[in-house]
KOLKEKE-109946 format. One record per residue: residue number from 1; x, y negated, z of N, C-alpha, C in turn. Coordinates in steps of 0.02 Angstrom, whole numbers, plus 32768, in hexadecimal, padded with zeros to 4 digits. Example, Ala and Ser with C-alpha at 12.3 -4.5 7.8 and 13.67 -1.06 7.14 Angstrom:
# residues 2
> num:nX:nY:nZ:caX:caY:caZ:cX:cY:cZ
> 1:8294:811C:8186:8267:80E1:8186:8294:80A5:8186 .
> 2:8282:8070:8162:82AC:8035:8165:8285:7FFE:818A .
This chain:
# residues 116
> num:nX:nY:nZ:caX:caY:caZ:cX:cY:cZ
> 1:8020:8046:8006:7FF7:7FFA:7FFC:802E:7FBC:800D .
> 2:8010:7F8D:7FCF:8041:7F4D:7FD0:800B:7F0E:7FBA .
> 3:8021:7EE1:7FDF:7FF9:7EA0:7FD2:800B:7E76:7F89 .
> 4:7FEC:7E57:7F81:7FED:7E38:7F2E:7FC7:7DE3:7F3F .
> 5:7FF7:7DB2:7F42:7FD4:7D6B:7F3E:7FD0:7D57:7EF2 .
> 6:7F87:7D44:7ED9:7F6F:7D1B:7EB0:7F96:7CD6:7EAF .
> 7:7FB6:7CC4:7E84:7FD5:7C77:7E61:7FAF:7C4B:7E3B .
> 8:7F9F:7C12:7E5A:7F70:7BF4:7E18:7FB1:7BD0:7DE1 .
> 9:7F8E:7BA9:7DB9:7FC5:7B8D:7D85:7FF6:7B52:7DAF .
> 10:7FDF:7B43:7DFC:7FF8:7B03:7E1A:8036:7B24:7E40 .
> 11:8031:7B7B:7E35:8064:7B9F:7E5E:8046:7BA6:7EB7 .
> 12:7FF3:7B99:7ED0:7FEC:7B9E:7F05:7FBA:7BD4:7F01 .
> 13:7FD1:7BF6:7F2C:7FBC:7C3B:7F5A:7F5A:7C34:7F4A .
> 14:7F37:7C5B:7F30:7EF3:7C52:7F3E:7EBE:7C88:7F5A .
> 15:7EE7:7CBB:7F64:7EDC:7D07:7F66:7F14:7D38:7F8C .
> 16:7F01:7D64:7F9E:7F3D:7D98:7FBE:7F10:7DDD:7FB4 .
> 17:7F34:7E10:7F9E:7EF2:7E52:7F9C:7F32:7E90:7FC5 .
> 18:7F09:7EAE:7FD6:7F2D:7EF7:7FD5:7F1E:7F10:7F97 .
> 19:7F58:7F2B:7F85:7F61:7F64:7F3C:7F97:7F9F:7F65 .
> 20:7F9C:7FCA:7F10:7FC9:7FF2:7EFF:8023:7FF6:7F1D .
> 21:8045:8016:7F32:8063:800D:7F3C:80A0:7FF5:7EF6 .
> 22:80DD:7FC1:7F03:80EF:7FB1:7ED1:810F:7FD6:7E8C .
> 23:8121:8016:7EA5:8140:804D:7E8D:8104:807F:7E6A .
> 24:80D5:806B:7E6B:809B:8083:7E42:807F:8068:7E0B .
> 25:808C:8081:7DD4:8055:805E:7DA7:8029:8073:7D93 .
> 26:7FF9:8058:7D7C:7FAE:8054:7D74:7FB3:804C:7D38 .
> 27:7F86:808C:7D18:7F83:809B:7CBE:7FB7:807B:7CA8 .
> 28:7FFE:8093:7CBB:8045:807E:7C9D:805A:8041:7CB1 .
> 29:8035:8020:7CCE:805C:7FC4:7CD6:8046:7FBA:7D34 .
> 30:80B2:7F88:7D44:80A3:7F76:7D70:8074:7F60:7D96 .
> 31:8077:7F62:7DD6:8039:7F4E:7DFE:801E:7EFC:7DE9 .
> 32:8058:7EDA:7DF9:8056:7E97:7DF0:803B:7E8F:7DA7 .
> 33:8056:7E96:7D78:8036:7E7D:7D3B:7FEC:7EAB:7D3A .
> 34:7FDD:7EE8:7D3E:7F93:7EF4:7D52:7F5F:7ED2:7D69 .
> 35:7F70:7EB9:7D9F:7F4D:7EA0:7DC1:7F38:7E5F:7DBC .
> 36:7F67:7E2C:7D84:7F6A:7DF0:7D73:7F41:7DF1:7D27 .
> 37:7F31:7E34:7D15:7EFC:7E41:7CD2:7EC9:7E2D:7CDD .
> 38:7EAD:7DF9:7CA3:7E6D:7DF1:7C9B:7E52:7DA2:7CCD .
> 39:7E9B:7D8C:7CF3:7E98:7D58:7D11:7EC2:7D19:7CFB .
> 40:7EAC:7CCC:7D19:7EDB:7C9F:7D03:7F06:7CA4:7D37 .
> 41:7F19:7CCC:7D68:7F4D:7CD7:7D99:7FA0:7CF9:7D88 .
> 42:7FCD:7CED:7DA4:8001:7D16:7DAB:8004:7D2F:7DE9 .
> 43:801C:7D5C:7DE5:801C:7D90:7E31:8054:7DB0:7E33 .
> 44:8069:7DA8:7E88:809B:7DB3:7E9F:8097:7DE3:7EF1 .
> 45:80C0:7E0D:7EE1:80B7:7E34:7F1D:80E2:7E12:7F59 .
> 46:80BA:7E08:7F94:80DD:7DE8:7FD0:80D1:7E29:8006 .
> 47:80FF:7E30:803F:810C:7E57:807E:8101:7E36:80B1 .
> 48:80DE:7E78:80D9:80D6:7E50:810E:810B:7E48:814C .
> 49:8133:7E84:813D:8189:7E7D:8151:81BD:7E4D:813B .
> 50:81A0:7E1E:8110:81CA:7DD5:80F4:81FF:7DFD:80C4 .
> 51:81FF:7E3F:80AA:823D:7E60:8091:8238:7E42:805A .
> 52:820A:7E1F:803B:821C:7E0E:7FE9:820E:7DC7:7FE0 .
> 53:821D:7D91:7FBD:81EF:7D59:7FB2:81F3:7D29:7FE2 .
> 54:8222:7D3A:8025:823A:7D04:806B:81FE:7D19:809E .
> 55:81B6:7D13:8075:818A:7D29:80B6:8151:7D33:80A7 .
> 56:812C:7D4D:80CD:80BF:7D5D:80A3:80BD:7D22:808A .
> 57:8091:7D32:804A:8061:7CE7:803D:8030:7CF1:8060 .
> 58:8015:7CB9:8079:7FCB:7C9E:8096:7FA1:7C88:804E .
> 59:7F5F:7C81:8054:7F4D:7C48:803E:7F5D:7C0B:8040 .
> 60:7F75:7BDE:8007:7F7B:7B9C:8018:7FDE:7B87:8015 .
> 61:7FF3:7BD5:8014:803F:7BCD:8015:804C:7BB4:7FCF .
> 62:8095:7B9A:7FAB:8096:7B9F:7F75:80CD:7BC9:7F68 .
> 63:80D1:7BD6:7F1E:8105:7C15:7F12:813F:7BDD:7EED .
> 64:8176:7BEE:7EFA:81B1:7BDC:7EC9:81BA:7BF6:7E85 .
> 65:81CC:7C09:7E4E:81D4:7C2A:7E2F:820F:7C3D:7E16 .
> 66:8240:7BED:7E23:8287:7BF5:7E26:82AE:7C1B:7E4F .
> 67:8298:7C13:7E84:82BE:7C2C:7EC8:8290:7C83:7EE3 .
> 68:8250:7C87:7EAE:822D:7CBF:7EB9:8228:7CC2:7F08 .
> 69:8207:7C8A:7F27:81F5:7C94:7F6A:81A5:7C76:7F70 .
> 70:818C:7C84:7FB1:8150:7C64:7FC1:815A:7C3A:8009 .
> 71:814C:7BEB:7FFC:8143:7BCA:8026:8120:7BB1:8037 .
> 72:810F:7BAA:809C:80D8:7B9C:80B9:80D4:7B54:80BB .
> 73:808F:7B3F:80CA:807B:7AF3:80A9:8093:7AD3:80DD .
> 74:8091:7A95:80C0:80D1:7A61:80EC:8097:7A49:812E .
> 75:80BD:7A5D:8160:80A0:7A3D:81A0:808E:7A05:8192 .
> 76:80B9:79D5:8198:80AD:7984:81A8:80D8:7973:816C .
> 77:80BC:793A:8150:80E0:7910:811E:8132:790A:8135 .
> 78:8134:78FF:8171:8179:78DB:8183:81B1:791D:8189 .
> 79:819F:7952:8180:81C6:799A:8170:81F1:7987:8135 .
> 80:8219:79C9:8133:824A:79BB:80EC:8257:7A14:80EC .
> 81:824B:7A32:80B0:825F:7A76:80A5:82A9:7A6F:80A5 .
> 82:82CC:7AAB:80DB:8307:7AA4:80CE:832F:7ADE:80A0 .
> 83:8372:7AF8:8096:837E:7B1C:805E:8370:7B4F:805E .
> 84:834A:7B7C:80A4:8333:7BBF:80B6:82F4:7BBC:80AE .
> 85:82C7:7B89:8087:8275:7B7B:807E:8254:7B84:80BC .
> 86:826C:7B6D:80E3:8249:7B54:8131:8237:7B05:8144 .
> 87:8201:7B05:8152:81FE:7ABA:815D:821C:7A9D:819E .
> 88:8236:7A70:81AB:825B:7A56:81D2:8233:7A0E:81F0 .
> 89:8222:7A04:8234:8218:79B4:8241:826A:79A1:823A .
> 90:8248:7952:8243:8297:7919:823E:82A9:7920:8299 .
> 91:828B:7945:82B7:82BB:7935:8302:82B9:7989:8317 .
> 92:82F5:79A5:8322:82EA:79E8:8340:82B9:79F9:8389 .
> 93:82A7:7A45:8376:826F:7A44:83B0:82A5:7A44:83EE .
> 94:8290:7A27:842A:8299:7A24:8472:8299:7A6B:847F .
> 95:82EE:7A85:84A0:82FA:7ACB:84C1:830A:7AC2:8504 .
> 96:82CD:7AAE:852D:82D7:7AA2:8579:828F:7AD5:8581 .
> 97:8279:7B09:856E:824D:7B53:8586:820C:7B0D:8586 .
> 98:81FC:7AE4:857E:81B4:7ACF:8573:8198:7ADB:852E .
> 99:8154:7ACE:852D:8135:7ADA:84E2:812D:7A8B:84D3 .
> 100:812F:7A88:8490:8131:7A51:8468:8100:7A51:8426 .
> 101:80DE:7A1D:8417:80B1:79FD:83DE:80E2:79CF:83B9 .
> 102:80D3:79BE:8372:8101:798D:8353:80B7:7965:8355 .
> 103:80D0:792C:834F:8099:78DF:835A:80C2:78DB:8314 .
> 104:809E:78C6:82DF:80B8:789D:82A7:80AD:785B:829C .
> 105:8081:7845:82C0:807B:77F1:82DF:80C6:77D5:82E5 .
> 106:80D5:77FD:8338:8103:77E1:836A:8154:77FA:833C .
> 107:8143:7835:8312:817D:785F:82F2:81A5:7874:8333 .
> 108:818A:789A:835D:81AF:78B3:838F:8192:78F3:83A4 .
> 109:81BA:7917:83CE:8194:7944:83DF:8168:7930:842F .
> 110:8136:795A:8442:8112:7936:847F:810A:7978:849B .
> 111:8102:797A:84F1:8112:79B0:84FF:80BB:79C9:850F .
> 112:80B8:7A06:8518:807B:7A19:851D:8065:7A28:855C .
> 113:8027:79FD:858C:802C:7A06:85BB:800A:7A5C:85D6 .
> 114:8021:7A74:85F8:8011:7AC8:8605:7FB4:7AB2:862C .
> 115:7FA0:7AF6:861A:7F50:7AF4:861D:7F4E:7B0D:8676 .
> 116:7F2B:7AE7:86B5:7F18:7B05:86F9:7F02:7B4E:86E6 .
């Protein structure tokens, strides 16, 4: 069993399905080509284990055909995609054991109050 992402003409993932293993041909056709037949989409295999194409594709993710990777949606306008195709905040996450959330307006990490 494998998973396949359907990618539109803007390289955005529109759905992900469970299908045949990539080594199992269907009517003599590889699964990516088979599942794309009759659709306007490109189909690429994706992996829950992140073994291929960097990460498991989700709806709304983008596909970079040049680097053959799936990229998560940009979490905030100020974040930058690094050379490993991961989004990075303008300031590093604090390493003091507390939980933080990014505040886009303040451009900083804000400590999350623990619930009583």
